[in-house]
N, C-alpha and C positions, 0 to 999 in steps of 0.2 A: 554372451562370451562365444568364442569362436575357437573349435578344436581343429587341428590337422593331425591326422594319423597315416603314416605311410603303410601301404598295403601290399601284400603279394598273395593272390588267389582269395582276394575278401577279409583276410585278416592280418593284424600287425605282423609286420616283417622285421626280423632282427636288425636287419643291416638298413639303416635310415637313408643314406646316400644312394641305394641300389634298388630303391623301390620301383616297382611298376605305376602305381598310382597313389593318390594321396585321397583319403575322405576327408572333406571339409564339411564341418557338421556345426551349426549354428544353433545355440542352446539357450533359451530365456527361462531362468530360475532353474527348475529340475525338468525341463520338457524340452525334448529335440524337437526345432522348429522345422530345420531343413538339413539336407544332406546331398552333397555333390561329390561325384567321383571325377577327378581330374588328373590327366597325365601331367607329371612334372617337366619343365625344360631340363635341357640336358645337364647331368649332374658336372659343376665346376665350383671350386670353391667360393662361398658367399652368394651363389645364386639362389638356392633354394630358401636362404633366410629371407632375402629380399623379395621373391615372389611370395611367400607366405605371408610375409608382413603387408604385401599389398593387397592380399586377398582378405586382409582383417583379422587374420590368426592370432588369438592370445594365448593358446596353450598347445605344446606339440607333446604328444604322447608316443614314446619311442621303445624299441627294445633296446637298442644300442645306438650311441652316437659319439663320434671322436670330441674331445675337449675343445678343440678350435671351433668346431661347429656349435656347440653349446655356447660357447662364448660370443659367436657370431649372432646367434639367436637372442642371448641376453642383449645385446647390444641395440637389437630391434625392440626390446620390450616384450619379448615371448617367453613366458614360463616353460621350461624342459623339464619333463618327467622322463626318466630312462628305467630301464629294468621290467618294463611291463610285460606280461604275457602275452602270448600270440592267441587274440581272441578277436571276435567281431568288434567293430568300432563303437556300435552302440553300448555293448556290454562294457567295454573299457570306460565310455563316458559316464555310464550310469554309476560304476564303481568309483570313479573320481568324483562325482557330485555327491555321493554319499559317504565320503572320506573311506572308502574301503579298497580303493585301488591298490592291488599288491605289486609294488614297484621294489626293484632291489639293485643288484649288481647291475652295472652298466654291460650291456651285452656286446660291446665294442671294444675291443683292446687295443685301439690306437688312438 
């Protein structure tokens, strides 16, 4: 399983499309195998879903994401979790894997 988490200053950012970088984390079972920090391509509709799909991402953990973006990720076969807290990527993934990730309201209002 491969996770993509939008970051600002090393933690999950509330606004998915305006992040500075992504943590791309490969997980085997309950263990983090590798972590890469990548700068995304310029934000335009549909670019990030294709880019993250090409990187092999299966799950996006986000604070907020618009409905259109969520649909585009779904079309790429990528699960979207919204409303996650601003934490470090490893903590978010551990919580997700333990079915303890607190997610809630989409922090994006568009």
